VOMAR-742864 format. One line per 2 residues: their letters; for each residue x, y, z of N, C-alpha, C. Coordinates in nm, 2 decimals, always signed. Layout:
% VOMAR-742864
A = X:Y:Z:X:Y:Z:X:Y:Z; ... $
END
This chain:
% VOMAR-742864
XX = +12.66:-11.27:-19.22:+12.70:-11.24:-19.36:+12.61:-11.31:-19.46; +12.58:-11.44:-19.44:+12.49:-11.51:-19.53:+12.36:-11.45:-19.54 $
XX = +12.30:-11.42:-19.43:+12.16:-11.36:-19.43:+12.16:-11.22:-19.49; +12.27:-11.14:-19.47:+12.28:-11.01:-19.53:+12.28:-11.02:-19.69 $
XX = +12.36:-11.12:-19.73:+12.38:-11.14:-19.88:+12.25:-11.19:-19.94; +12.18:-11.28:-19.86:+12.05:-11.33:-19.91:+11.95:-11.22:-19.92 $
XX = +11.94:-11.13:-19.82:+11.85:-11.02:-19.81:+11.87:-10.93:-19.93; +12.00:-10.90:-19.96:+12.03:-10.81:-20.08:+11.98:-10.87:-20.21 $
XX = +12.01:-11.00:-20.22:+11.97:-11.08:-20.34:+11.82:-11.07:-20.36; +11.75:-11.09:-20.25:+11.60:-11.09:-20.26:+11.55:-10.95:-20.30 $
XX = +11.61:-10.85:-20.24:+11.57:-10.71:-20.27:+11.60:-10.67:-20.42; +11.71:-10.73:-20.47:+11.75:-10.70:-20.61:+11.67:-10.78:-20.71 $
XX = +11.59:-10.88:-20.67:+11.52:-10.97:-20.76:+11.40:-10.89:-20.81; +11.39:-10.87:-20.94:+11.28:-10.79:-21.00:+11.18:-10.88:-21.07 $
XX = +11.19:-11.01:-21.06:+11.10:-11.10:-21.13:+10.96:-11.08:-21.08; +10.86:-11.07:-21.17:+10.72:-11.06:-21.13:+10.67:-11.19:-21.07 $
XX = +10.72:-11.30:-21.12:+10.67:-11.43:-21.08:+10.77:-11.53:-21.11; +10.76:-11.65:-21.04:+10.86:-11.76:-21.06:+10.84:-11.81:-21.20 $
XX = +10.95:-11.81:-21.28:+10.94:-11.86:-21.41:+10.94:-11.75:-21.52; +10.94:-11.63:-21.48:+10.93:-11.52:-21.57:+11.05:-11.52:-21.67 $
XX = +11.17:-11.55:-21.62:+11.29:-11.55:-21.70:+11.29:-11.65:-21.82; +11.21:-11.76:-21.80:+11.21:-11.86:-21.91:+11.07:-11.86:-21.98 $
XX = +10.98:-11.77:-21.94:+10.85:-11.77:-22.00:+10.85:-11.71:-22.14; +10.75:-11.75:-22.22:+10.73:-11.68:-22.35:+10.68:-11.54:-22.32 $
XX = +10.76:-11.44:-22.35:+10.72:-11.30:-22.31:+10.68:-11.22:-22.44; +10.57:-11.15:-22.43:+10.53:-11.07:-22.54:+10.49:-10.93:-22.49 $
XX = +10.48:-10.83:-22.58:+10.43:-10.70:-22.54:+10.34:-10.65:-22.64; +10.24:-10.58:-22.60:+10.14:-10.52:-22.69:+10.12:-10.37:-22.66 $
XX = +10.06:-10.30:-22.75:+10.03:-10.16:-22.74:+9.88:-10.14:-22.76; +9.82:-10.07:-22.66:+9.68:-10.03:-22.67:+9.68:-9.89:-22.73 $
XX = +9.65:-9.87:-22.86:+9.66:-9.74:-22.92:+9.54:-9.65:-22.90; +9.56:-9.53:-22.85:+9.45:-9.44:-22.84:+9.47:-9.33:-22.95 $
XX = +9.36:-9.30:-23.01:+9.37:-9.20:-23.12:+9.25:-9.10:-23.11; +9.26:-8.99:-23.16:+9.15:-8.89:-23.17:+9.10:-8.89:-23.31 $
XX = +8.97:-8.90:-23.32:+8.90:-8.90:-23.45:+8.78:-8.81:-23.44; +8.78:-8.70:-23.51:+8.67:-8.60:-23.50:+8.64:-8.56:-23.36 $
XX = +8.75:-8.53:-23.29:+8.75:-8.48:-23.16:+8.71:-8.58:-23.05; +8.70:-8.71:-23.08:+8.66:-8.81:-22.98:+8.77:-8.91:-22.97 $
XX = +8.79:-8.96:-22.85:+8.90:-9.06:-22.83:+8.84:-9.20:-22.87; +8.93:-9.28:-22.94:+8.90:-9.41:-22.98:+9.02:-9.50:-22.95 $
XX = +8.98:-9.63:-22.94:+9.09:-9.74:-22.93:+9.10:-9.81:-23.06; +9.22:-9.83:-23.11:+9.25:-9.89:-23.24:+9.28:-10.04:-23.22 $
XX = +9.23:-10.11:-23.32:+9.25:-10.26:-23.32:+9.29:-10.30:-23.46; +9.36:-10.41:-23.47:+9.40:-10.47:-23.60:+9.31:-10.60:-23.62 $
XX = +9.29:-10.63:-23.75:+9.24:-10.76:-23.79:+9.36:-10.83:-23.85; +9.40:-10.94:-23.79:+9.52:-11.01:-23.84:+9.49:-11.06:-23.98 $
XX = +9.60:-11.05:-24.07:+9.58:-11.09:-24.21:+9.53:-11.23:-24.22; +9.45:-11.26:-24.31:+9.39:-11.39:-24.33:+9.50:-11.49:-24.37 $
XX = +9.61:-11.44:-24.42:+9.72:-11.53:-24.46:+9.82:-11.57:-24.35; +9.80:-11.51:-24.23:+9.89:-11.53:-24.12:+9.88:-11.68:-24.08 $
XX = +9.99:-11.74:-24.04:+10.00:-11.88:-23.99:+9.92:-11.90:-23.86; +9.94:-11.80:-23.77:+9.88:-11.81:-23.64:+9.76:-11.71:-23.63 $
XX = +9.65:-11.76:-23.58:+9.53:-11.67:-23.55:+9.49:-11.58:-23.66; +9.48:-11.63:-23.79:+9.44:-11.54:-23.90:+9.30:-11.49:-23.87 $
XX = +9.28:-11.36:-23.90:+9.14:-11.30:-23.89:+9.11:-11.26:-23.75; +9.19:-11.29:-23.65:+9.16:-11.25:-23.51:+9.18:-11.10:-23.50 $
XX = +9.11:-11.04:-23.40:+9.12:-10.90:-23.37:+9.22:-10.89:-23.26; +9.32:-10.80:-23.27:+9.42:-10.78:-23.17:+9.47:-10.64:-23.16 $
XX = +9.56:-10.62:-23.06:+9.64:-10.50:-23.05:+9.77:-10.53:-23.12; +9.84:-10.42:-23.17:+9.98:-10.45:-23.22:+10.07:-10.50:-23.11 $
XX = +10.15:-10.59:-23.15:+10.25:-10.64:-23.05:+10.30:-10.78:-23.09; +10.38:-10.84:-23.01:+10.44:-10.97:-23.03:+10.55:-11.01:-22.94 $
XX = +10.62:-11.10:-22.98:+10.72:-11.16:-22.89:+10.83:-11.06:-22.86; +10.88:-11.06:-22.74:+11.00:-10.98:-22.70:+11.12:-11.05:-22.74 $
XX = +11.20:-10.98:-22.83:+11.32:-11.04:-22.88:+11.44:-11.01:-22.79; +11.55:-11.09:-22.80:+11.67:-11.06:-22.72:+11.72:-10.92:-22.75 $
XX = +11.70:-10.87:-22.87:+11.76:-10.74:-22.90:+11.68:-10.63:-22.84; +11.56:-10.65:-22.80:+11.47:-10.55:-22.74:+11.52:-10.50:-22.60 $
XX = +11.54:-10.38:-22.58:+11.59:-10.33:-22.46:+11.50:-10.35:-22.34; +11.37:-10.36:-22.37:+11.27:-10.37:-22.27:+11.14:-10.41:-22.33 $
XX = +11.04:-10.45:-22.25:+10.91:-10.49:-22.31:+10.85:-10.37:-22.38; +10.86:-10.25:-22.33:+10.81:-10.13:-22.40:+10.88:-10.11:-22.54 $
XX = +11.01:-10.14:-22.55:+11.08:-10.13:-22.67:+11.02:-10.23:-22.77; +10.99:-10.35:-22.72:+10.93:-10.45:-22.81:+10.80:-10.41:-22.86 $
XX = +10.71:-10.35:-22.77:+10.58:-10.31:-22.81:+10.59:-10.20:-22.92; +10.68:-10.11:-22.90:+10.70:-10.00:-23.00:+10.75:-10.05:-23.14 $
XX = +10.85:-10.15:-23.13:+10.90:-10.21:-23.25:+10.79:-10.28:-23.33; +10.71:-10.36:-23.26:+10.61:-10.44:-23.32:+10.50:-10.35:-23.38 $
XX = +10.47:-10.24:-23.31:+10.37:-10.14:-23.36:+10.42:-10.08:-23.49; +10.55:-10.04:-23.49:+10.60:-9.98:-23.61:+10.59:-10.08:-23.73 $
XX = +10.63:-10.21:-23.70:+10.63:-10.31:-23.80:+10.49:-10.34:-23.85; +10.39:-10.34:-23.77:+10.25:-10.38:-23.80:+10.17:-10.26:-23.86 $
XX = +10.18:-10.15:-23.79:+10.10:-10.04:-23.83:+10.17:-9.94:-23.92; +10.30:-9.96:-23.94:+10.38:-9.88:-24.03:+10.40:-9.74:-23.99 $
XX = +10.39:-9.71:-23.86:+10.41:-9.57:-23.81:+10.54:-9.56:-23.74; +10.60:-9.45:-23.75:+10.73:-9.42:-23.68:+10.72:-9.43:-23.53 $
XX = +10.79:-9.52:-23.47:+10.78:-9.54:-23.32:+10.81:-9.41:-23.25; +10.89:-9.32:-23.31:+10.92:-9.19:-23.24:+10.80:-9.10:-23.23 $
XX = +10.70:-9.13:-23.31:+10.58:-9.04:-23.31:+10.47:-9.10:-23.21; +10.50:-9.21:-23.15:+10.41:-9.28:-23.05:+10.44:-9.22:-22.91 $
XX = +10.34:-9.17:-22.85:+10.36:-9.12:-22.71:+10.30:-9.22:-22.61; +10.40:-9.28:-22.54:+10.36:-9.38:-22.43:+10.30:-9.30:-22.31 $
XX = +10.18:-9.34:-22.27:+10.11:-9.28:-22.16:+10.14:-9.35:-22.03; +10.15:-9.48:-22.04:+10.18:-9.56:-21.92:+10.17:-9.71:-21.95 $
XX = +10.19:-9.79:-21.85:+10.18:-9.94:-21.87:+10.07:-9.99:-21.78; +10.01:-10.10:-21.83:+9.91:-10.17:-21.75:+9.98:-10.29:-21.68 $
XX = +9.92:-10.35:-21.59:+9.97:-10.46:-21.52:+9.99:-10.58:-21.62; +10.10:-10.65:-21.60:+10.12:-10.77:-21.70:+10.01:-10.87:-21.68 $
XX = +9.98:-10.93:-21.79:+9.88:-11.04:-21.79:+9.96:-11.17:-21.79; +9.95:-11.25:-21.68:+10.02:-11.38:-21.66:+9.92:-11.49:-21.70 $
XX = +9.93:-11.53:-21.82:+9.83:-11.64:-21.86:+9.87:-11.77:-21.80; +10.00:-11.80:-21.78:+10.05:-11.92:-21.71:+10.19:-11.89:-21.68 $
XX = +10.26:-11.98:-21.60:+10.40:-11.96:-21.57:+10.49:-11.96:-21.69; +10.43:-11.99:-21.80:+10.51:-12.00:-21.93:+10.47:-11.90:-22.03 $
XX = +10.38:-11.81:-21.99:+10.33:-11.71:-22.09:+10.29:-11.58:-22.02; +10.35:-11.47:-22.05:+10.32:-11.34:-21.99:+10.32:-11.23:-22.10 $
XX = +10.22:-11.14:-22.08:+10.21:-11.03:-22.18:+10.22:-10.89:-22.10; +10.30:-10.80:-22.16:+10.32:-10.67:-22.10:+10.25:-10.57:-22.19 $
XX = +10.14:-10.51:-22.14:+10.06:-10.41:-22.22:+10.10:-10.27:-22.19; +10.10:-10.18:-22.29:+10.13:-10.04:-22.27:+10.02:-9.96:-22.34 $
XX = +9.99:-9.84:-22.29:+9.89:-9.75:-22.35:+9.96:-9.64:-22.41; +9.93:-9.60:-22.53:+10.00:-9.49:-22.60:+9.90:-9.42:-22.69 $
XX = +9.94:-9.30:-22.73:+9.86:-9.21:-22.82:+9.93:-9.22:-22.95; +9.85:-9.24:-23.06:+9.91:-9.25:-23.20:+9.83:-9.16:-23.29 $
XX = +9.88:-9.14:-23.41:+9.81:-9.06:-23.51:+9.73:-9.16:-23.60; +9.60:-9.15:-23.59:+9.51:-9.24:-23.66:+9.53:-9.23:-23.82 $
XX = +9.54:-9.10:-23.86:+9.56:-9.08:-24.00:+9.68:-9.15:-24.06; +9.79:-9.15:-23.98:+9.91:-9.22:-24.02:+9.89:-9.37:-24.02 $
XX = +9.81:-9.42:-23.93:+9.79:-9.56:-23.92:+9.71:-9.62:-24.04; +9.60:-9.55:-24.07:+9.51:-9.60:-24.18:+9.57:-9.59:-24.31 $
XX = +9.68:-9.52:-24.33:+9.74:-9.50:-24.46:+9.87:-9.58:-24.47; +9.92:-9.64:-24.36:+10.05:-9.70:-24.37:+10.06:-9.84:-24.30 $
XX = +9.95:-9.90:-24.26:+9.96:-10.03:-24.19:+10.01:-10.14:-24.29; +10.08:-10.24:-24.23:+10.15:-10.34:-24.31:+10.04:-10.45:-24.35 $
XX = +10.01:-10.45:-24.48:+9.90:-10.53:-24.53:+9.94:-10.68:-24.54; +10.07:-10.71:-24.52:+10.12:-10.85:-24.51:+10.08:-10.91:-24.38 $
XX = +10.07:-10.83:-24.28:+10.04:-10.88:-24.14:+9.90:-10.84:-24.09; +9.85:-10.73:-24.15:+9.72:-10.67:-24.10:+9.62:-10.66:-24.21 $
XX = +9.51:-10.73:-24.20:+9.40:-10.72:-24.30:+9.33:-10.59:-24.30; +9.31:-10.53:-24.19:+9.25:-10.40:-24.18:+9.26:-10.34:-24.04 $
XX = +9.24:-10.22:-24.02:+9.24:-10.15:-23.89:+9.11:-10.08:-23.87; +9.06:-10.08:-23.75:+8.94:-10.01:-23.72:+8.95:-9.95:-23.57 $
XX = +8.86:-9.87:-23.54:+8.86:-9.81:-23.40:+8.72:-9.82:-23.34; +8.72:-9.82:-23.21:+8.60:-9.82:-23.13:+8.60:-9.70:-23.04 $
XX = +8.50:-9.62:-23.04:+8.50:-9.50:-22.95:+8.51:-9.54:-22.81; +8.59:-9.47:-22.74:+8.62:-9.50:-22.59:+8.49:-9.48:-22.52 $
XX = +8.41:-9.38:-22.56:+8.28:-9.36:-22.49:+8.19:-9.49:-22.50; +8.19:-9.55:-22.62:+8.11:-9.67:-22.64:+8.16:-9.78:-22.55 $
XX = +8.29:-9.80:-22.54:+8.34:-9.90:-22.46:+8.31:-9.88:-22.31; +8.31:-9.76:-22.27:+8.28:-9.73:-22.13:+8.13:-9.76:-22.10 $
XX = +8.04:-9.75:-22.20:+7.90:-9.77:-22.18:+7.85:-9.91:-22.20; +7.93:-9.99:-22.26:+7.88:-10.13:-22.30:+7.97:-10.23:-22.23 $
XX = +7.90:-10.31:-22.15:+7.98:-10.42:-22.07:+8.00:-10.54:-22.17; +8.11:-10.60:-22.16:+8.14:-10.72:-22.24:+8.06:-10.84:-22.19 $
XX = +8.03:-10.94:-22.27:+7.96:-11.06:-22.23:+8.06:-11.17:-22.18; +8.04:-11.23:-22.07:+8.13:-11.33:-22.02:+8.08:-11.47:-22.05 $
XX = +8.18:-11.55:-22.10:+8.16:-11.69:-22.13:+8.27:-11.77:-22.06; +8.24:-11.88:-22.00:+8.34:-11.96:-21.92:+8.37:-12.09:-22.00 $
XX = +8.50:-12.12:-22.00:+8.55:-12.24:-22.07:+8.61:-12.33:-21.97; +8.56:-12.45:-21.95:+8.62:-12.54:-21.85:+8.76:-12.59:-21.90 $
XX = +8.85:-12.59:-21.80:+8.98:-12.63:-21.83:+9.02:-12.75:-21.74; +9.05:-12.87:-21.80:+9.08:-12.99:-21.72:+9.22:-13.04:-21.75 $
XX = +9.31:-13.05:-21.65:+9.45:-13.10:-21.68:+9.44:-13.24:-21.74; +9.53:-13.27:-21.84:+9.54:-13.40:-21.90:+9.68:-13.44:-21.91 $
XX = +9.73:-13.51:-21.81:+9.87:-13.56:-21.80:+9.90:-13.64:-21.92; +10.03:-13.63:-21.97:+10.08:-13.71:-22.08:+10.10:-13.85:-22.04 $
XX = +10.11:-13.95:-22.13:+10.13:-14.09:-22.09:+10.25:-14.12:-22.01; +10.36:-14.03:-22.02:+10.48:-14.06:-21.94:+10.48:-13.99:-21.81 $
XX = +10.36:-13.94:-21.76:+10.36:-13.87:-21.63:+10.38:-13.97:-21.52; +10.47:-13.94:-21.42:+10.51:-14.04:-21.32:+10.41:-14.05:-21.21 $
XX = +10.29:-14.11:-21.24:+10.19:-14.13:-21.14:+10.24:-14.21:-21.02; +10.34:-14.30:-21.04:+10.38:-14.38:-20.93:+10.46:-14.30:-20.82 $
XX = +10.49:-14.17:-20.85:+10.56:-14.09:-20.76:+10.47:-14.00:-20.67; +10.34:-14.00:-20.70:+10.25:-13.91:-20.62:+10.15:-13.99:-20.55 $
XX = +10.10:-13.94:-20.44:+9.99:-14.01:-20.36:+9.87:-14.02:-20.44; +9.81:-14.14:-20.44:+9.68:-14.17:-20.51:+9.71:-14.20:-20.66 $
XX = +9.83:-14.18:-20.71:+9.86:-14.22:-20.84:+9.77:-14.17:-20.95; +9.72:-14.26:-21.03:+9.63:-14.22:-21.14:+9.49:-14.18:-21.09 $
XX = +9.47:-14.20:-20.96:+9.34:-14.15:-20.90:+9.35:-14.01:-20.84; +9.47:-13.95:-20.86:+9.49:-13.81:-20.81:+9.39:-13.72:-20.86 $
XX = +9.33:-13.64:-20.77:+9.22:-13.55:-20.80:+9.28:-13.41:-20.85; +9.28:-13.39:-20.98:+9.33:-13.27:-21.03:+9.23:-13.16:-21.01 $
XX = +9.28:-13.04:-20.98:+9.19:-12.93:-20.96:+9.13:-12.88:-21.09; +9.00:-12.86:-21.08:+8.93:-12.81:-21.20:+8.91:-12.66:-21.19 $
XX = +8.91:-12.60:-21.31:+8.89:-12.45:-21.31:+8.82:-12.42:-21.44; +8.78:-12.29:-21.45:+8.72:-12.24:-21.58:+8.79:-12.12:-21.62 $
XX = +8.81:-12.10:-21.75:+8.87:-11.98:-21.80:+8.77:-11.88:-21.85; +8.79:-11.75:-21.80:+8.69:-11.65:-21.84:+8.73:-11.60:-21.98 $
XX = +8.63:-11.59:-22.07:+8.64:-11.53:-22.20:+8.54:-11.42:-22.22; +8.59:-11.29:-22.24:+8.50:-11.18:-22.25:+8.48:-11.14:-22.40 $
XX = +8.36:-11.10:-22.44:+8.33:-11.07:-22.57:+8.27:-10.93:-22.58; +8.33:-10.84:-22.67:+8.28:-10.71:-22.70:+8.23:-10.72:-22.85 $
XX = +8.10:-10.69:-22.87:+8.04:-10.69:-23.00:+8.02:-10.55:-23.04; +8.09:-10.51:-23.15:+8.08:-10.37:-23.20:+8.07:-10.37:-23.35 $
XX = +7.95:-10.33:-23.39:+7.91:-10.33:-23.54:+7.94:-10.48:-23.59; +8.02:-10.50:-23.69:+8.04:-10.64:-23.73:+8.18:-10.70:-23.68 $
XX = +8.23:-10.64:-23.57:+8.35:-10.69:-23.51:+8.33:-10.75:-23.38; +8.40:-10.86:-23.35:+8.40:-10.93:-23.22:+8.54:-10.93:-23.16 $
XX = +8.55:-10.86:-23.05:+8.68:-10.85:-22.98:+8.67:-10.95:-22.86; +8.76:-11.05:-22.86:+8.76:-11.15:-22.75:+8.90:-11.19:-22.72 $
XX = +8.91:-11.29:-22.63:+9.04:-11.35:-22.60:+9.13:-11.26:-22.52; +9.26:-11.27:-22.54:+9.35:-11.19:-22.47:+9.33:-11.04:-22.49 $
XX = +9.29:-11.00:-22.61:+9.27:-10.86:-22.65:+9.15:-10.80:-22.56; +9.05:-10.88:-22.55:+8.93:-10.83:-22.47:+8.97:-10.83:-22.32 $
XX = +9.05:-10.92:-22.28:+9.09:-10.92:-22.14:+9.17:-10.80:-22.10; +9.26:-10.76:-22.19:+9.34:-10.64:-22.16:+9.25:-10.52:-22.18 $
XX = +9.17:-10.51:-22.28:+9.08:-10.40:-22.30:+8.99:-10.38:-22.18; +8.93:-10.49:-22.13:+8.84:-10.47:-22.01:+8.91:-10.42:-21.89 $
XX = +9.04:-10.46:-21.87:+9.11:-10.41:-21.76:+9.14:-10.26:-21.77; +9.17:-10.22:-21.90:+9.20:-10.08:-21.93:+9.07:-10.00:-21.90 $
XX = +8.96:-10.05:-21.95:+8.83:-9.97:-21.94:+8.79:-9.96:-21.79; +8.82:-10.06:-21.71:+8.79:-10.05:-21.56:+8.88:-9.94:-21.50 $
XX = +9.00:-9.92:-21.55:+9.08:-9.81:-21.50:+9.02:-9.68:-21.54; +8.98:-9.67:-21.66:+8.92:-9.55:-21.72:+8.80:-9.51:-21.64 $
XX = +8.72:-9.60:-21.59:+8.60:-9.57:-21.52:+8.63:-9.51:-21.38; +8.75:-9.52:-21.34:+8.78:-9.47:-21.21:+8.82:-9.32:-21.22 $
XX = +8.83:-9.27:-21.34:+8.87:-9.13:-21.36:+8.74:-9.05:-21.34; +8.74:-8.95:-21.26:+8.62:-8.87:-21.23:+8.61:-8.76:-21.33 $
END
């Protein structure tokens, strides 16, 4: 009986990773639009007055609230708030694999088709400095530049070194973080946005 109940519980567990339930969860939308008969990807420049990451280039999105029915609902809500477009006019094409930055931070990306004309005339200027688009063809033909950032753990003063083997001489694993850069005209797309974009473009390249 115990093993049967355990098996059912494990089968019903839908968590993507340990810690998902308590992680900071956010959702973003990768907007596809048609402009003069050609497909483009739309980006935001975050308002210079924003408290966090002013001037950064990003996709519409943000934190998943308790009131959001799903990550997709959160992405649509945030897109409506930032780009000023009716979420009912947004056509979701599909979802990308979640980006798990750490056990405490995960991003759920979605791909959707939007009306570019509606976006450029209605975006929220309190949150968005400007919007622009990059042709999908250009993104398919230009590889981003990779830069690596070394990451070294730095335990806080109250870390219990006395409880682990080798104590303060413990050899922490070293790693480097990949940062991709797309340079298009006078715009630089990097960070989380570039990582999601690169993943999407790699999927696009598999389409024959």
